[in-house]
C-alpha positions in Angstrom: 109.5 145.4 106.5 106.3 143.6 107.4 104.5 143.9 110.8 102.8 141.9 113.5 100.3 143.8 115.6 99.3 142.2 118.9 96.4 142.4 121.3 97.6 142.4 124.9 95.2 140.7 127.3 94.7 137.1 126.4 97.4 137.2 123.8 100.7 138.3 125.5 99.7 138.0 129.1 96.9 137.2 131.6 96.6 140.0 134.1 93.0 139.1 135.2 93.9 138.0 138.7 96.2 140.9 139.4 93.8 143.5 138.0 91.0 142.0 140.1 93.1 142.5 143.2 93.9 146.1 142.3 90.3 147.0 141.5 89.0 145.4 144.6 91.4 147.4 146.7 90.3 150.6 144.9 86.6 149.8 145.4 87.2 148.9 149.0 88.6 152.4 149.5 86.2 154.3 147.4 82.9 152.3 147.5 83.1 150.8 151.0 83.5 147.4 149.4 80.0 147.5 147.9 81.4 146.2 144.6 83.7 143.2 144.4 84.9 141.3 141.3 86.9 138.2 140.6 89.2 137.1 137.8 86.4 135.3 136.0 84.5 138.5 135.6 87.7 140.3 134.6 88.4 137.8 131.8 84.8 138.3 130.6 85.3 142.0 130.1 88.9 142.1 128.8 88.9 143.3 125.2 86.0 145.7 125.7 86.6 149.5 125.8 86.9 151.4 129.0 83.5 153.0 128.5 81.9 149.6 128.0 83.5 148.1 131.1 82.3 151.1 133.2 78.7 150.6 132.1 78.8 146.9 133.0 80.6 147.4 136.3 78.5 150.3 137.7 75.1 149.8 136.1 73.5 148.8 139.5 75.2 151.6 141.5 74.0 155.0 140.1 74.4 156.6 143.5 78.2 156.1 143.4 80.8 158.6 142.0 81.5 156.3 139.1 84.1 158.6 137.5 86.1 158.8 140.7 86.0 155.1 141.5 86.8 154.0 137.9 89.7 156.4 137.7 91.0 155.0 141.0 90.6 151.4 139.7 92.9 152.4 136.8 95.4 154.1 139.1 95.6 151.2 141.5 95.8 148.7 138.6 98.8 150.4 136.9 100.6 150.8 140.2 100.0 147.1 141.1 101.0 145.8 137.7 104.1 147.9 137.5 105.3 146.5 140.8 104.1 142.8 140.5 103.6 142.2 136.8 101.2 139.4 135.8 101.3 136.1 134.0 103.2 135.9 130.7 102.1 133.2 128.3 104.8 130.5 128.0 107.8 131.2 125.7 106.7 134.8 125.2 110.0 136.6 125.4 111.9 134.1 123.4 109.2 134.3 120.7 109.2 138.1 120.7 113.0 138.0 120.3 112.7 135.8 117.3 109.9 137.8 115.7 111.5 141.2 116.3 114.5 140.2 114.2 112.3 139.8 111.0 109.2 141.9 111.7 108.1 145.2 113.1 106.1 144.5 116.3 103.4 146.6 117.7 100.6 146.4 120.3 97.0 147.7 119.9 94.6 147.3 122.8 91.3 148.7 124.0 92.9 149.5 127.4 93.4 152.8 129.2 96.4 155.1 128.6 99.5 153.8 130.3 98.5 150.1 130.5 100.6 148.9 127.6 103.5 151.0 128.8 103.2 149.3 132.2 103.5 145.9 130.6 106.5 146.9 128.6 108.3 148.7 131.5 107.8 145.9 134.0 109.4 143.3 131.8 111.8 145.5 129.8 110.0 144.6 126.6 110.3 148.1 125.0 113.2 146.8 122.9 110.9 144.4 121.0 108.1 146.8 120.0 108.2 149.8 117.6 104.7 151.2 118.3 101.7 151.0 120.6 98.2 152.4 120.5 95.1 152.2 122.7 91.5 153.4 123.2 92.7 155.5 126.1 94.8 157.6 123.8 92.6 158.0 120.8 89.0 157.2 122.1 88.7 155.4 118.8 87.9 151.7 118.2 90.5 149.0 117.7 90.2 149.0 113.9 91.0 152.7 113.8 94.0 152.2 116.0 95.3 149.2 114.0 95.2 151.4 110.9 97.0 154.2 112.7 99.8 151.8 113.7 100.1 150.4 110.2 100.4 154.0 108.8 103.0 155.1 111.4 105.2 152.0 111.0 104.9 152.0 107.2 104.6 148.2 107.1 103.9 146.8 103.6 101.9 143.9 105.1 100.6 143.4 108.6 98.8 140.8 110.6 96.8 141.2 113.8 97.1 138.6 116.6 94.3 138.5 119.2 92.1 136.2 121.3 88.5 137.5 120.9 85.9 137.9 118.2 86.1 141.7 118.7 89.8 141.4 117.7 88.9 139.4 114.6 86.2 141.9 113.6 88.6 144.8 114.1 91.3 143.2 111.9 88.7 142.5 109.2 87.5 146.2 109.4 91.1 147.4 109.2 91.7 145.2 106.2 94.4 142.9 107.5 94.7 139.1 108.2 93.9 137.8 111.7 95.5 135.0 113.7 93.5 133.7 116.8 95.5 133.2 120.0 93.4 130.2 120.9 94.9 129.9 124.4 93.4 133.3 125.3 90.1 134.4 126.8 87.7 134.4 123.8 86.5 132.4 120.8 86.2 133.3 117.1 84.7 131.6 114.0 86.1 128.1 113.5 87.7 128.8 110.1 90.0 131.5 111.4 93.7 130.6 111.5 94.9 130.1 115.0 97.8 129.2 117.3 97.6 127.1 120.5 100.8 128.7 121.9 102.6 132.0 121.2 105.7 129.9 120.3 103.9 128.7 117.2 103.6 132.2 115.8 107.1 132.4 114.0 106.1 129.5 111.8 102.4 130.4 111.5 103.2 133.9 110.4 104.9 132.6 107.3 101.5 131.8 105.8 100.6 135.5 105.7 103.7 137.7 105.3 
């Protein structure tokens, strides 16, 4: 079978508001509220690796215990998302159901370990996906993790679907086609194939595999 590999944030859901709430709760408890973020900031950093985000978030606070606070942000985030979920893009589950009948579906994200699992568990989406991989597991870039998933699933052909230029460059580096989820958080070169809604993917994917 052929495969579709998805980014998560900005492609399958928007968790920026919920993650902002969780992180602010953690930073209130562990930095006395000296740092506060909003969902606009969260959208601007989604897609970056955990190390890159930590450098941006704490660059002006060298006196804080950065490792402790950032780990607490991750802990609060996963607890909050597991309980509350986030915002799924329209027609997501129906689209996944259609695609999973013909393709092997996977997720590759630059997130921490457990984040993808939280998404899958909250919505009961484990049944649609055959594999997942993330920066938190491998400490490797997205292109490496895309290649890992392709190798593990044994797909003859694969396509990566994501919303940022980092996603596009990772797909190119991994040697597979890319489809831009234009409804997400980022932009990519104009000549890149795109979808305006996740529900367009079953038809769009036919151009590639």
